[in-house]
C-alpha angles and dihedrals in degrees: 000000000000122000119254124248088230092060091048090051090049093052092045089052090050089053095042095107090065120083119240103013113154141158140213125208112236121180096322094320133083132239112212120216128193115195090340097310126107109245099168141295151239112266123173089345092306124120106224126180134194112271099249123162092253093048090050090048093050093044106033093162096045117136115244109228140173114239089209137342113295095017128119116265119265137188120259113230108219098175096069090136091061106083093182092053093049091051091049091048096054093043090052093047097048099079091053094064121088119244116269115271114239111231116229117229 
């Protein structure tokens, strides 16, 4: 089942206080980027994030789910109605991601 555009817009609105949040459509789902780094995505109208140490600490009871068959497990964000929490979550996760690799031409 593909994610709805309405759910994407809701999540993007919840993250609107952060600078440089973007998304990319990918086969009916959406990859979420924060300052150029992939933090998670929207899969089947669920907001899932990478299982970083900070995400696990902020969401100790989060369900571990597969975005799609064959993918790595991610954490389900249940507090999508809490804008402040979502902002705190992405800010905490950001330092744990490696810098973007520059593609050679």
